[in-house]
C-alpha positions as CSV (number, residue, x, y, z in Angstrom):
1,M,138.5,90.0,-6.3
2,A,135.9,88.9,-4.4
3,N,132.4,89.5,-5.4
4,K,131.0,91.8,-2.6
5,L,127.7,89.9,-2.5
6,L,130.0,86.6,-1.2
7,D,132.6,88.3,0.7
8,A,131.6,87.1,3.9
9,S,133.7,90.3,5.6
10,T,130.9,92.2,4.8
11,Y,127.7,90.5,5.9
12,L,125.7,92.1,9.1
13,E,124.8,89.2,11.4
14,L,128.1,87.7,11.3
15,N,131.4,88.5,9.1
16,L,134.7,87.0,8.9
17,Q,137.8,89.3,9.6
18,E,141.2,87.3,9.4
19,S,142.3,83.8,9.9
20,G,145.2,82.3,10.0
21,R,147.4,79.2,11.1
22,E,151.1,79.4,12.9
23,I,153.4,76.6,14.1
24,C,155.4,78.6,17.5
25,L,159.0,78.5,18.4
26,P,159.4,77.4,22.0
27,D,161.0,80.3,22.7
28,K,158.5,82.7,20.9
29,V,157.6,86.2,22.4
30,F,154.5,88.0,21.2
31,E,153.1,91.1,20.7
32,F,149.1,91.0,21.0
33,T,148.3,94.2,18.4
34,P,144.1,94.5,20.1
35,K,141.6,93.6,17.5
36,T,138.2,95.7,17.0
37,Y,137.0,92.2,16.7
38,H,136.5,88.8,18.4
39,L,139.1,86.6,18.1
40,F,139.4,82.5,18.8
41,H,142.6,80.5,19.1
42,Y,142.0,76.5,18.8
43,I,145.3,74.6,19.4
44,S,145.8,71.8,17.5
45,S,149.0,70.3,19.2
46,G,151.9,71.2,21.7
47,K,150.9,73.3,25.0
48,G,150.8,76.6,26.0
49,T,149.9,79.2,28.8
50,L,147.1,82.1,28.3
51,V,147.4,85.1,30.6
52,Y,144.3,87.4,30.2
53,G,141.9,88.9,32.6
54,G,143.9,88.8,35.6
55,K,143.8,84.6,35.2
56,T,146.5,82.1,33.8
57,Y,145.4,79.1,31.8
58,H,147.3,75.7,31.1
59,L,146.3,74.9,27.8
60,H,146.7,72.0,25.9
61,K,145.9,70.7,22.3
62,G,142.0,70.9,21.8
63,D,141.6,74.2,23.9
64,L,140.0,76.8,22.0
65,F,140.6,80.3,23.7
66,Y,138.5,83.6,23.3
67,F,139.4,87.3,23.4
68,A,137.0,89.9,23.4
69,P,137.4,93.3,21.1
70,K,140.3,95.2,22.5
71,A,142.0,93.2,24.7
72,N,145.6,92.6,25.7
73,P,145.9,88.9,26.4
74,H,149.5,87.4,26.5
75,Y,150.0,84.1,25.7
76,T,153.2,81.6,25.2
77,P,153.9,78.5,24.2
78,D,155.5,75.7,26.0
79,H,159.2,75.5,25.8
80,D,159.6,71.9,26.0
81,D,156.1,71.4,23.7
82,P,155.4,74.7,22.3
83,W,152.0,74.9,20.9
84,S,150.5,74.9,17.2
85,Y,147.4,76.7,16.6
86,L,145.0,78.2,13.9
87,W,143.2,81.5,14.7
88,L,139.4,82.9,13.8
89,G,138.9,86.4,14.0
90,F,134.6,87.6,13.9
91,D,132.5,90.2,14.0
92,G,129.0,91.1,13.6
93,A,125.3,91.8,15.3
94,N,124.8,88.2,15.7
95,A,128.4,87.5,17.7
96,S,127.4,88.7,21.2
97,V,124.7,85.9,20.9
98,F,126.4,83.1,19.8
99,L,129.3,83.8,22.4
100,L,126.7,84.2,25.4
101,M,125.5,81.1,24.1
102,A,128.6,79.1,24.0
103,G,129.5,80.2,27.2
104,L,132.6,82.4,26.0
105,S,133.7,86.1,27.5
106,P,136.7,87.3,28.9
107,E,135.5,86.2,32.4
108,N,135.1,82.8,31.0
109,P,137.6,82.4,27.7
110,V,138.0,79.2,27.4
111,I,136.3,75.6,25.5
112,H,137.9,72.3,26.2
113,D,137.5,70.2,22.9
114,E,138.0,66.5,24.3
115,D,136.2,65.4,21.0
116,H,138.2,67.5,18.9
117,R,135.3,68.4,16.6
118,L,136.2,72.4,16.9
119,K,139.3,71.5,14.7
120,E,137.7,70.6,11.0
121,F,136.0,74.6,10.8
122,F,138.9,76.3,11.9
123,D,141.2,74.0,9.1
124,A,137.9,74.2,6.2
125,I,137.7,78.1,7.1
126,Y,141.5,78.9,6.5
127,N,142.2,76.4,4.0
128,A,139.3,77.9,1.4
129,Y,140.9,81.9,2.2
130,V,144.2,80.8,1.9
131,V,143.1,79.1,-1.6
132,K,140.5,82.2,-2.6
133,G,142.2,85.0,-1.1
134,Y,138.4,86.3,0.4
135,F,136.1,85.0,3.4
136,D,133.5,83.1,0.4
137,L,130.0,82.0,1.6
138,Y,131.5,78.6,2.1
139,C,133.5,79.8,4.8
140,L,130.7,81.6,6.6
141,G,128.9,78.6,6.2
142,Q,131.4,76.9,8.3
143,A,131.5,79.4,10.8
144,Y,128.1,79.2,11.4
145,A,128.6,75.0,11.7
146,L,131.5,75.7,14.3
147,F,129.3,78.2,16.6
148,G,126.8,75.7,16.4
149,V,129.0,73.4,18.1
150,L,130.5,75.7,20.5
151,C,126.5,76.2,21.4
152,E,125.8,73.2,21.8
153,K,128.6,72.4,24.1
154,G,127.9,75.9,25.9
155,N,124.6,74.6,26.6
156,A,125.7,71.0,27.6
157,S,127.8,72.3,30.3
158,K,125.3,74.6,32.4
159,S,121.8,74.8,32.5
160,L,120.3,78.1,32.3
161,S,118.3,79.6,35.1
162,I,114.5,80.9,34.0
163,A,115.6,84.7,34.3
164,E,118.4,83.3,31.8
165,A,116.8,82.0,29.1
166,H,113.9,84.5,29.4
167,I,117.3,86.9,29.0
168,N,118.6,85.4,25.8
169,A,115.2,84.8,24.3
170,A,114.2,88.5,24.7
171,K,117.7,89.4,22.7
172,E,117.1,86.6,20.1
173,Y,113.9,88.6,19.9
174,I,115.6,92.0,20.0
175,Q,118.4,90.7,17.2
176,N,115.5,89.6,14.7
177,N,113.4,92.6,15.0
178,Y,115.1,95.8,16.5
179,Q,114.3,97.2,13.3
180,F,111.1,97.2,13.5
181,N,108.8,100.1,16.0
182,L,110.1,98.1,19.0
183,S,109.0,98.5,22.5
184,V,110.0,97.0,25.7
185,E,106.0,95.7,25.6
186,D,106.4,94.1,22.7
187,I,109.8,92.6,23.6
188,A,108.3,91.5,26.8
189,H,105.1,90.4,25.3
190,N,106.7,87.7,22.9
191,V,109.2,86.4,25.3
192,G,106.0,85.8,27.3
193,V,106.4,87.6,30.2
194,T,105.5,91.3,32.3
195,S,107.7,94.2,31.1
196,N,108.4,95.5,34.9
197,Y,109.7,91.4,35.2
198,L,111.6,91.3,32.0
199,D,113.2,95.4,33.3
200,N,114.4,93.4,36.5
201,I,116.0,90.8,35.4
202,F,117.6,92.5,32.8
203,A,119.0,94.8,35.8
204,D,119.6,91.7,38.3
205,H,121.9,89.9,35.5
206,E,123.3,92.1,32.6
207,K,123.5,95.8,34.7
208,S,121.4,97.0,32.0
209,S,117.6,97.1,30.9
210,P,115.8,95.9,27.6
211,K,116.0,99.5,26.0
212,K,119.4,100.1,26.6
213,Y,120.7,96.3,24.7
214,L,117.9,97.4,21.8
215,T,119.8,100.6,21.4
216,K,123.0,98.7,21.4
217,V,122.0,96.5,18.8
218,R,121.0,99.5,16.3
219,M,124.0,101.3,16.5
220,E,126.1,98.5,16.4
221,N,124.4,97.5,13.3
222,A,124.2,101.1,12.0
223,V,127.6,101.5,12.1
224,L,128.4,98.2,9.9
225,L,126.1,99.4,7.2
226,L,127.5,103.1,7.5
227,K,131.4,101.0,6.5
228,T,129.4,99.8,4.1
229,G,129.2,102.7,2.1
230,V,126.2,102.0,0.5
231,Y,123.6,103.6,2.0
232,K,122.4,107.7,3.0
233,I,121.9,107.9,6.6
234,N,118.4,108.0,6.8
235,E,118.4,104.8,5.1
236,I,120.5,103.2,7.7
237,G,118.2,104.8,10.6
238,K,115.0,103.3,9.2
239,R,116.9,100.0,8.3
240,C,117.8,100.3,12.5
241,G,114.3,101.3,13.0
242,Y,114.5,105.0,13.1
243,Q,111.5,106.6,11.0
244,N,113.3,110.1,11.6
245,Q,116.9,110.9,10.4
246,L,117.1,114.0,13.5
247,H,116.2,111.4,16.2
248,F,118.5,108.7,14.9
249,S,121.1,110.9,14.7
250,S,120.6,112.3,17.8
251,E,120.6,109.0,19.7
252,F,123.5,107.8,17.6
253,K,125.7,111.1,19.1
254,K,124.2,110.1,22.2
255,Y,125.8,106.5,21.9
256,Y,129.2,106.9,20.0
257,G,129.8,110.7,20.5
258,V,129.9,111.8,17.6
259,S,127.3,111.8,14.6
260,P,127.0,109.3,12.0
261,R,128.7,111.5,9.3
262,N,131.6,112.5,11.8
263,Y,131.5,108.7,12.7
264,L,132.8,107.9,9.5
265,K,135.0,111.2,8.9
266,E,137.0,110.2,11.8
267,G,137.3,106.8,10.4
268,K,136.4,105.4,14.1
269,S,135.7,101.6,14.6
270,V,133.3,99.0,16.1
């Protein structure tokens, strides 16, 4: 049995949910079950076709493809050269930031790994998971290394505008400081811009606002803390930047439609 302190499925910033490997048969018909977390597939050999977000992708060895939570894609192996792949399910407060830095999204779900640098991380995580039966800190370290290479590839393939760089800096600051009493002015000051400018570029590029992103990060972390079963609701509120429990519960209900207590009772998923 896994030691809770070493179990990488319980970590807040990045946690691992599943890992697997498959050598696909040519005529395999696969029924995908939508997940509540993010999912990578890495093609180690062969070819296949992915239909996702209204687009069709013809993929081969060295390609990584990504599914967002609750996605319902369709993918099939090539008849003459069926693919084999490894997969990794993951979640956590930093997952969306890492994916943004890697340039991966439902609109852009594929990365071509020409030098095959990514395969070693999928192999290492899968092999360690099979031996131990759970994701330990070694697996988590390999996952961070995987994202390091993905972010490097993503940033090499595109140059960010000044506005996008400011948005990324604001998001990173929020991710690292959401547990404190933050204002939009605090975030803007740290990024080195005015609060009006930050509001405007979030509206233009994100169709949102810094305040909404801060709430999103706080709520996602609150759910992760709730699911541990370790903390009282007032403690979770304080860990997510709300000193007043009533304020926290009110914001939580506004965001998820139910109170923190009822969220757990109803067994909701992130």
